[in-house]
N, C-alpha and C positions, 0 to 999 in steps of 0.2 A: 810875359809881355803883356804891357797892355791890351784891355779888352778880350783878350783869351780867358776862355771860360777854364777856370780852375787854376786861373792863375793867382800870383800873390795879391795883386790889388782887388780880388775880391771880395764883395763883405760878406761877413759869417752868417750863417743860416739864423733864422729867427728864434727865437726861445718858446717854448711852450707856455704856456699860461700858469702862472702856480695854482695846486688848488685853494676853495676857500678855507681859511682858516675856522674850523669848527669848534665848539665849547668842548672842554676836558668832563663835562656830566653825561653819564650814559642816560639811552633814552629810557630804561626801565626805573632808575632811579626818581626820573624828572616825573614818571608816571606814578611814582609810590609817593613822592611829594604831594602830587595834586590829590592822589586818594586822601591821605591823611588830613590835608588839608580842609579835603569835602567831610570827611568824618567829623573832624572836630566841628566844623560850622553845622553839622548835622545833630550832633552832641548838644552843641549850644542851642539851636533850637526846638529840640527835644525837652531839656533840660527847662528852658523859657514856658514850653507848652505845657509841661509838668508841674510847672510852678502856678502855671493860673487854673490847671484841671485838677491837680492830684493834692491832696493834703499832707505835703512831707512835714510841716510843722506839726500837723496833728499826728502824724504817723509815729513823734517820738513820746507822745503824752497815753497814759493809759485810759482804754475804751471806757466808756460810761455803759451802765447795766440799760439794758430794753425794759420795756413795757409794751405789752400788746393788749390791746383792748377788741374784745370781740363783739360785733353789733350785730343783732336780728337781721335777717332780712329786712324790715321794715327799718332800719338803722337807729334800733335803739339799743343801748348797753345792755349785754346777758352776762357777761363775766370780764375781767380784768385781771389780768396777771403780771407782776411785775418777776423779772427772770431770778431765778436763786444764784446768785453771784456768789460763789466763794472767794476769801481771803485771798488776795496775790500769792503764790510760791514761789519760795527761792530754788532755781531746780539745781544751782551748786550744793545746797543743803538738803535734797532730797535723796534718799538711796539709792544707788546704782541701778538697781533694777526697774527701777519706778522710770527713769531717764531713758535709760536703755529701750525698754518696752517700745515707748514711742520712737526713738529713733532708728530701732530696726523694722518697725514696720510702714514708717512716714516718709522717712528721709535718711538712708544707712550712711550717706555719705555729708551729712549734715555739717560735722566738724572740720569738714576739709573745701566745699564750694565758696561761692562768692555773691551767695542767694537764688542762683538756680543752678540746675544740674543737667545739662546736656546729654549725659548719658542715662539718665532717668527716664527723663523724654522722649528720647527715642527708644527705650525699652518699651514706654508706655504704648509710644506709635505701632510699635511691631505687634506688640499683644491685642492692640485694638483692631489693627487690621485682621490679625487671625480671629479673632471673636467676631468678628461683623458688626462690632458697635464699640459705643465708650463705656470699656470696663475699668480702667486704668487710668489715673492720671498722672502728670508728670510733674506734680507742683510741689516745689519744697516746703519744709516747715516755714521758712522767712518767706516764702509766696502766700503759703496758706494764713499767715498772722497779717500780711499784708490784704489779703482779699477779706477775709472776715471781719476784722477788727475796723479798716476805713475806704473798702469800696463798697459799692452797692453789688447787687445779683445778678447785672446781666451778663450776658455772655457775648460781647462783642470784643472785636479785636483792639481797640480802643482802649478798654478797661483791661484785654490782657496786658497790653502794652503800660499802662500804668502802674498794672501791677509788678510788672519785672523790674520799673524804674525804680517803685518804693521798696522792693527785695534789694536791689544794691544800695537805696538810701540807708535802709537798716542795718545792711553788713558795713557799711561805712562808718554811721555813730552808735552801733552797741555791741556789746560782745556777743560772743555765743550762748553764753549763759543767760543774759540778759534777755537776748532773744527767745530763748527757748523757754524760759521766766514767763516772759510777756504771753507767749504761746498756750502755755499750761494753765495759764491762770482764766485766760479768754476762750478757748475752745469751746463748743456745746457737744456736750454728752447724753443728749436725750432727756426726758421727763421732765425741761426745764430746767435744766442743772446747767449751768456755763463754770466750767474752769474748774480745775482738779479737785482743790480743795471741796468743791459743791459736790462733785461728783462722786468723791468717796465717802462723804458723810451720807449722802442721800443712800445709796445703794450697799453700802458696806458699812455703815454708821461709826465711822473711824477717820484720822488725817491721815494724809499723804503720805506723813512720815509712816505710818503703820500700816500700810499696804503689803501683801504678800506678792509675789513674782505672779502669782493665779489672778488676782485680784487687779495689777497692772497691767497686766496683757488684756483681759479682760474690758478695759477702759478705755487701753489703748487702740482696739478694736472695734471701738463703739465710733469712733471722728470718721470712718468712712462711711456711713451711714445711721448718724445717731437715732433719728425718729425710726427708722424701721427696725434696729437692732436690739433698743432701749430693753433690757433684761426684765424688765416689770411685765413687758408685753409680748417678749420673744428671747426666752431665757435659751431656749436650744438652738437658734440664729446668735445670739451673744457667745454661747460656750462654743459653738462651731467655730466663730471667729476669733475665740481667744486659743483654739489651739494652732489655726493659723499663725497668730503674734508669735507664740511661744516657739514654733518653728521657724520661724524668721529670725528671731534670739538666736537660736541654736545658730543656724546659717552663719549668722554675722558675728560667732565668736562670742558673745554674751552669756551663752550658758554651754555648759558642755552636753554631751549626750544624756548621761546620767541624770545631770539636773532637770534637762527638759522633759524626762519620762517619769520624773516624781514630780510634776505640776498637774495638780488636780482640779476638775473644775470649780471654780468661785463658785461659793454659796452667798446668795443675796441676803443682806440683813437692812431692809430698807426702812429708811425712817419715816413717820407720819407727819402729814404735814395736815394743820388747820384749816388751812383755805378753802372755805367751802362756799364759793360764789354758787348762784342760782344755775341751772342747766349743767350741773358738771359734769355728768357724764357725758353728753354732746362737745362740750369746752374739751375735756381730756382726750377725745377721738380726734378732736380737730387742729388743738393746737400745733401738733407736729409740722402737720402741711401750713400752718400761717409763721411758723417759725423757719420753716424753709423758706419761706418767701419773703426773710424778715430783711434777708441781704448784708446785714451787718450787725454786730452786737450792740453799738451805738447807735441802734434804732428803734424810735419811739412809733410803733404801728397802729393804727385803728383798722380792723380787719373786717370786712362785712362777710359774714357765713350766710347760708339758707337755712338756716332755722327759723321758722315762722312763731311767735308767742302764742298768738291764741292758740294753734295746732298742738306745740308743747305741753301747755297749759290741759287741753284736752286730755291729751295722753298720760298725763301724771293724775289728775283726775278719775282717767278711766280704770288706773292700776289701783287707786288708793277705794275706792267704790266696790272694789271684788271683795274686800275684807278676806284676805291671805291672812292666812297665819305663820306658817313653817316656810310653806313653800315660795318658793321667789318668783320672780316675773321679769318679762323683759319685752317692749314696744319699740317698733323702729318704724319708722312713716317715711314716702319718698313722692316723690312726683314722680311721673314715669320716665324722663329724662335722667334720673339717679340726683336731683339736688334731694338731700336729705332733710327734712323739714322740722322732725321730731324724734327724740330718742329717750328712750328709759331704760337702765341700763340695770336696772335694781328697785329694790322696794322703799330704800334708805343708802343712800350714798354715804354717809355719815360713817353708817354702821358697817357697811362693805364697799370701797370703789370700785369692785371689779366691775367690769363692763360686759354682762350678760348678752346683751345683745352685738357687740363685737368679736370680744376677748374669748367667750366659751363655745367649745365645740363639740355639739349633741346630735343627736340621732334627728332627723326629720321626721321620723316614720312614715306615714301615707299621703303627706306633703311633697316627696320623691319623686310619688305616680306621676306628677308633671311631667317627668323626663322619659320616664316610663310610655307614655302616651304620646308625646311627643316624636320619641322614635317609631310607635307604632303608625302615625300619622304619616311620618315620612318614607315608610316603607309599602306605601300605598294604599293601607286601611282608611276608614273614615269613620265617624261618629256613628253610622249605623249597620257596621259592621259587626258580625256577629263574633261573641268567644265564649268559651266556654266557663261556667262558673261551675265546675266540677273540682275534687278533688283532684291533685296533681303531685308526683314526686319526682323531683328534678336532683340525680344524682342519689345524695344520701339526706336532702332536704325535704319536706313534706309541708308544706306552707298549710296554713288552715283559715279559715274567715273566723272573724270575732265571735259572731254571733252563732256557730255551728251549723249555720243554715248554706243550704248549697242549691241555685234556682235552676241549675242547666243552660241553656244556650241563652245569650241574652245580647242585645245591643252593647258596643262600647260605653254609650253613653250614660246608660241605667249601672253597668259595671263600675264606671267613676262616681256614678251619683253615689251606689251603695258602699265604695270603696272595697270591693272585693278584691281579697289577696292574692286568692288561686288565680284570678283573670290577669291579675297585673303580672303573677309569675309565668303564666303562659304564655303571655306579650313579649317577655324578656327573653324565655326562652326562643320564641318566634323570629325576633327580629334580630337578637343577637345583644349579650350584655356590653359587648364594645359599642355598639350604635346607641345603647342607653348613655354609654358613659360618654360618648361624643357629643349628645344631645345635653347632659349636664354641662360640658365643656364651653359647647356652643354659648348656653345660657349665663356662663361667668361664673360657675362653681369651679374653684382653684383647690379646694383641699381635696386629701387621697381617697381615690374612690376605688375599692377592691375588686378585681376582675371576680365576680362570682355573681351569681342570678339572685342573691340576697337581695342584695341590693336594690331591688325593686320593692321591695318593703321598706327601705329606708335605715338602712345598718352602714351608710358612710357617713362620719360626723362632717357636719358643715354649721356655719353660724348663721347666726339671725339675720345680718345684714346680708351675707350674699344671697340667702335663699330667697329674702325680700327682694332683691335687684333682680333674680332670677324671673321672679314673677311681672316686676317691672317691664322685664322684655317683651312680654306676652302683652301687656299694657301698651308698650310703644309702638311695638312690629317691628324692632328691631334690636338684634342683639351682638356683644352683652351690654348690659347696662352698667356704668359704672360708679358707683356713690360715691359723694363727694360732699364734704361741708362747706365750700368756700364759694363763693358769688360768682367769682371773677375764673375762669379758666385761665390756667397757666399756658402761655405759648410753650409747644412742646416741639423738639426736632424732626423732621422729616423722616427718620429712622424711628422714633417712638410713635408719632402718626400712623406709622405704615403698621406699627407691631400692633397698636391699639383699636386698630380702624373697627368699625362696627359694620354689620351686613344687615340689610332687609330681612325680615322673615317673610316667608312665602304668605300668598293670600290663602292658600289653602290650608296652610299650618295655623295663620293664626284665625282662621272662622274655627277650625276643627276643635283649637284649645278653648278657645271663646265659649263653642258648644257645650264642652267637657265641662268649664269651672262654672259655668251658669247651673246645670244641671246637680252640680253637685251642691250648691247652695241648697236648692230643692229637696238633697238629701240627706246626708250626715252632717250636713254644715248649716241645716235650713234654723238654728238658733242666730244665724249671722245675717237674715235674710233683712232686707232694708226696701223703704218704699219705693227706691229707684232698681236699676238696673245694676246686678251687683256678680261678683264672680273671684270664686275662692277654693280652697281646700283645706280640709283638717288633716291632721296626725295626730297620732298617740302610738306612743312606743311599748314594748313588753313590759309589763307591770307598772302602766303608767307612769314610766319615770319622766316622761315627757309629753307635754299635752303643746299642739300648736294650731292657732290658724292664719292663714297667708289668702291673704287676695286684695281685691282692689274694687272699689269703685269712682266716679266722676274722673278728678284728676289726683287721685290718691293711692298710694299702693301702701297696705301696712301688714307687717307681721307681727303675732303674739306668741309668746313661748311662757310654759310655766312649767317648773320642777324644783328639784332640791338640791342642792348645789354638792351633795354626797352623791347624788345619783341614785338616791333610793327611793323605793317604790309610793304612789301615791293612790292607794285604792279607791275607786270610782272617780278617780282624773281622766278627762277624756278631751281630743282637741274640739270634737262639736259643742260641747258642755260651755264650761268656764271661759275657756278662750275663745270662742265664739262669743260670747255674749260682751266680753270685753271690748274684743273688735268691733263689734256691733254698737257699744257704748262709744266707744273711740268716734267711730266714723259719722254714727248720727250727728254729734258736735262738732266735728270737723268739718262735715260737708253742709252743715247747715238744715237738715232735714230733720222730720218729723216722724216717728213712728206711728203707725194707727192707733186710734186707742183700744182699748179692749174693750169687748161689746158690754154694752150696758148688762145689770143684771136684771132679770126679766121678774117683777113682783105684782103678781094678783090678787085681787082680794077674793075668798073665798066666804061663803055662808058659813054659819054656827053648827050646822048640818052636816056639811059637807066636810067641813073641819073635822068634826067630830067621827065621819064615818071612815077618813084617811087615817086618822089615829087607831081605831079598828083595826084597818086592815093591816097598817104598820104593825102592829102589835100580833095580827097573826102571822105575819111573813117571819116574826123572829120567832115565834115557838115553833116553825115548821122549819127555819133554818136550825135551829137546837137540835129538834129531831133529826132531821139529816143526821147534824154532826155525831150524833148518840150513835146512830147505825150503823155508818160509814166505820168507828172505832169497833164499834163491836162486831162488823163482819171482815175488817182486816187482824182484829185478832184471833177471830177463827180459823183462817185461811194462812194464816202464818206458819199455825202447826203442820200445815202441807207443804212448806217447803217454798211459799210463792209470797212475794211482795207486790203489791199493788202501789203506783203511783198516778195521781191526779194530776195531768196537765189544767193551765189556766183556761184551755178553750174547750174543757170540757171530756178532753181523752181521756183514756185509760191505759197504761202499760203495763204491761204484766212482768215481773222480773224472777229468776229462780234464786231462792235461798238455801244455798248448801251447807250454811253455817259455818264455814270455814272462817278462819281469820281474816282480813281483809288483806290484800295486796298493800305493799307500801306504798306512799307516794311517790311518782315517778321524780329523780334529781331533774331539777331544770337544766336545760342546755342554755350556758352562758353563750353560745354563739349564734341562739335562736332568732330567727328576724322578729323584729316588733309588729305586735299585730295591732289594726286598727279598734279601738274599743267602740 
């Protein structure tokens, strides 16, 4: 029916709107496309930035050898060294064990990665976090080539990114053997040797093709720290690192267990060099630090050092004027802040390039008493505190004073001035050996120190450079003082600054030590006395094998050592003798002071009658002396039959000794471990 709800004439219900038509591309795909587009854009921008800032075209060219000119503190050239660059090597033509040594220790996945090794980076991060500092790097051989040959030495994120990009670039344009060849031809091996050919010739006098497994392992181990591990100065460290490389070669499958055990420590055969610039001892010492700062093999450097030419000439003249024959000598001078201003490592560099100021480790004798008395001051004693100068036995050790005299109770100042051995031994026993060792460590001594009382007399070996720096700490009032040869202080990380921080010495410690050192100048070191205030200490070891004087005046701290390279005795040599006079000779010229002239000879006029009377009196005295000598001989001859010997002292005293006419006992066997005694 019309109008009836639900009838046939009613309109159909409205149709719901259809959903909007969506694209068939899923959302995740759209975001993936956008990310790829953004990545491509960033890559294009990175390549453009890299093209402007990184030497991509240069990275495919062989690097140029560097040249380093060392300048004195005044800016005058003192030495010039061109790098010892070997001929390029072809990795494909080298023995397998040579290339495998480098790949095993530097980049085990070199043959498989594309320039960077994420696994190696992750492993290095974990190891560094566990060790609390930067102990291991994750750079591949390709990255090292990019860094060493084509970039500077700054440690910014921008340089690291450029290093990665250049590594990719090198991997894209060069084969693995070409990259390895470039790397081996230019990597630094210490001792101014760049490239495998130069290093193998320098250290072993042979070509890379002739290297043994032991030699290849040692060279591969040097790459980590070439300045510190160079075997010419640190053979023990280089051999320890060689053992690590051999172990990694075994782990990598390059050596069997039997082959690894058969590898012996490499033996050096160092090629001699005719390059003898002025100041060679100092230049050899400072060059590794200058090389580390070079930044790249293609860098020409002019590095300003701390050496002062006038002071260096004064040091060389002081050694020459000493008139030494067989005995060797060393002298090092620095400012209290550690800037080394003069260094003489021997009498003649051409005859012996061994640097006795830096490389030699010898007993310091009584100069080590600086640390004994510092520990005593820290324990609460002061320069006026009493100490017994009487014989003492500590365990099975019975030290003796060199002059055989024991003066009873005396203040620390006098005991230090006369360098009493028994007093130093008693103080060590009183304050404890560990506190003496701690005092030496606090002042910068890094060499091993045995934990025994004999160290009171200087039985622990040290270098003259470190010993002089320890005395510089007293002059500076803070410790430790670290010797350095470069004028500009290199920026270090916060961790290194924290680890190498110095601390001021206490006012009481400084005043006490300076009082003692000044007293020593008036005592055993009186031959080092200057017309200005000076501080120092003598040192002589057993049988006069070593003789030293270390001290400071003005703004210069200097140490002098004399001895034989074979550690044989030097009868009559003592720290208070020739070393003290060399120190005084050097310091007077270096500081520009004048020693007081000797007193004028008094010449009086006498008349002829008085002169004749003096002659007669002299003749009478001569006759009386002859008569006394004759009577003495006759008297001694008569009483010797009675089993008695008489000995007349210089001071007029007479000592009576029994003579039982028995065979004298054999001389005692010298104890090799007996502590040195001050002459």
